[in-house]
N, C-alpha and C positions, 0 to 999 in steps of 0.2 A: 314461715318456714317455707322455701320453696322445695317442690316436691314435684319427681316423675313418677308414672307408673308405668313398669315396663312388664312385657308379656312375653314370656317365655314359649316358642312353638316351635314342631319338626314334626316331619309327616313320619319318622320310622318308630314310632310308637309300639313298643312291643304288644301290647293285649290288644289294639285297634288300628292297624296302619293306617294312616291317612285320614285320620279322626280330624283333624283340623279343619279339612275341609269338606267334609261332609256337611251338607244342608239342610238348614231347618228354616221354612217359610222362605224359601228362596235366598237365603244367607247362610255363608259357611259358619261354622262355629266359632271359628277365630275372630270374625269380624264382628259375631254376636257380642263377644267378650270386650274388644273393646271398645266398640259404642256402648256397652253397659260402664266401661270404664270413665267414659267421656263424662257420663252422666253425674259423675261426683263432682267434679268441677275442682278435684284438688289441684291438676296440675297437667301437663303434656302426657299424652299417652303413645307407647312405642310398642311395638311387634318386635321382638328380638328372635330370628330364624336362620338357619342353615339352609332353606329352602328357596329359591327364587319363585316357585309355584306360591307359598304363601307370603312371600313380598308382593308379589303381582296381584293376589288378593284382595290383599290391605290396601294397597295402594287403590285399587279399582273402585273399593268401597270407602274411598274419603280418608283411608286412617294413614299410618306413619309406620314406617318397618326399617328395621337395620338389619342389613345381611352379616350376620357371624361365620365364624368355621364351624366345623363338625367335631371340635375339639372339646367342649365343655363337657364336663362330667355330670353337671347338676342344672336345672333352671338357673339358680342362683349364679352359677359360674357366666352361663350362658348371657344374662341382663347385664353382668358387670362387664363382658366383653362388649358387649353393646352401648353400655354407659361410656366406657373408655373413648369409643369412637366420637362420642357426642362432644368428649372435650369442654365439659362445662363446668366452670368453677361456682357456680353460684347456688348449686343444688344442695340441700342437706340433709332430705330424706327421699329414699328410693323404696316403693313398694313393689313387690316381686307379684303378679298376680297369676295364678296358673292359666295355662290357655284354653283347658279344658271345662272350665266353670263357667258356663253363659248365663247361668241361672242366680250368681251370686249377687244379692240383695248390695244395691249401691249403698244404701245408708249403714250398711253394716262397716263396709270399705269406708264410710266418712267418719266412723265411728271410731275405728281402729287407728284412723289417721289424726283424729282430736286425742285420744291418749296418747300417742307416740309423741305427740307436739308437746302435751302439758305434762308428761312424765319426766322426757328426758332419757326413755329407755333408748337400750342399743338396738334391739329386736322386739318387733311386737306382731302378734300374729290372732287369729280369730279361730274360736273354737263354740259348738252348739249343742245343747242337748243331744243324747244319741236316742236318735227318733223310734228305732224299734229294735227289740232283742236280737231280732236278727243280726244286725250290724256288729254286735260284738266278736262274732267268730268270719266276719268277712274280711278278707285279707285286704281288698282294695279301700276299705273305709278305713283309714288312720285316726287312730285315739290318742289324746294326750290326758295325763294327768297330772292334776296341778296342785299346789300347796294348799290353797283355800277353794271354798265355792266361788265359781264364777258369776262376776255382774258386770253389767253393760259398763256402769259407769266409772268401772276401775281396772286396774290388771292383777292377775295372779302369776306367780311365778310357773315356768314348767318343771315337773319334775321327771317326766319320761314321756317318750311317745312308744306307742306299740302299735301291731297290726292286729294281735287277737287280745281279749283280754276276757276275765269273767264276770258278771254281774255282783260279784261282792266287794271290788275295788272302787274307794271312795274318791270323789271329785274327778270321775272320767267325764270324757266330752268328746264328741266327735270334730277332730282337727280340720279344718277347712284350707284350700290352697291356695292360701295370700301369706305373705311377710312382709311388714316394713321395716328396713333398715337405716340407720344413720348411715351417712356415706363411707365415714372410716370405718364402721363394723363391716360393712359389705368387702371391704376393702382387704381387712384382716382376713372375715370370712374365707374370701377368694382366695388366699395367699397361703392358706393352710391347707396340708396334704388331707385328703379324704380319710377317715379313720376306718378302723375295722368294722366299726358297729354301725357306719354310716353303708357301708359296702354289702354287709351281710342282710341287713334289714331293708336297703333301699331306699331310704329316709334321711335326706341330706341334713336335717336338723340334728343329728347327732352329732355333724361336724362341729356345730356351736358348742354342744353341751358336752362333748367330750375335750373341749378347750376351755373350760369353763365361763364361756359366754353365755349371760342369760337369756332365756328367751321368755316374753312376759305375754300372757293371754288375756283376751276379753271376750265375753259373751256377744257371740252373735244371736240376731233374733230370729233367722231364718236358717234352715238346715238345706242347702242347696246338695243337689245330686250332681258328681263331678261325672264326666264321660270318660269311663276306663274299658269298658265293654260295650259291644253291640245291644246288648240287655238295655243298660243305660241309655245309651242313645235311643232306643225306641222310646223307652221312658220319658226322657227330656223332649223328645220331638212331640209327642201326645201333649206333653204340659203346657208346651210353647205355643204349640198350634193352637191348643182349647183357648190359651187367654187372649188369641184374636176376634 
């Protein structure tokens, strides 16, 4: 199956404005993300952005970027706008990789893609074990509840997504910032209006669930930190600089 990886990115993030261009080891976060995506060898990688500064940074660092409007309501709407500009009829799957996940394990991305190809699912995503009990109440760490215990070798259906949970909920995992869509499902998703749940929880996955589109989840081997706050950035910067 021919696949593209699309990375939505914008400068006007509410918690940490300008975060895509913050540098770690001399390279912007967004450039770390697309270079990591390229390591999967799944398909071409594009950054979808409304900001010329991000476009220029990605191009300068050897990547490909597409300029979008400032109208998209979510990252998925942004990548679909960019995807339409490519006018590619040969693509069957599109991966939406969030632009603030520079430490996403590329083997986990490959496994998600493999599960999508083998299962024929409409939407697939990744989740990991909850690394710390402090994450349960941490608003920026999104949790997913699944029908069955997660495994790396198959999908389980997502029942719900939450920002805060208690430790008694069964089959609760840390949801990671990635989705893989069948192209026709991506198009359908972006044709739907935002639901009340999506708007109130600020979680775009509710648009799928509220419209009876199943989201399947497979287990990730690692639990990367996303860059949501200044504290996250400092923590990731230390980890990534230590690796060198």
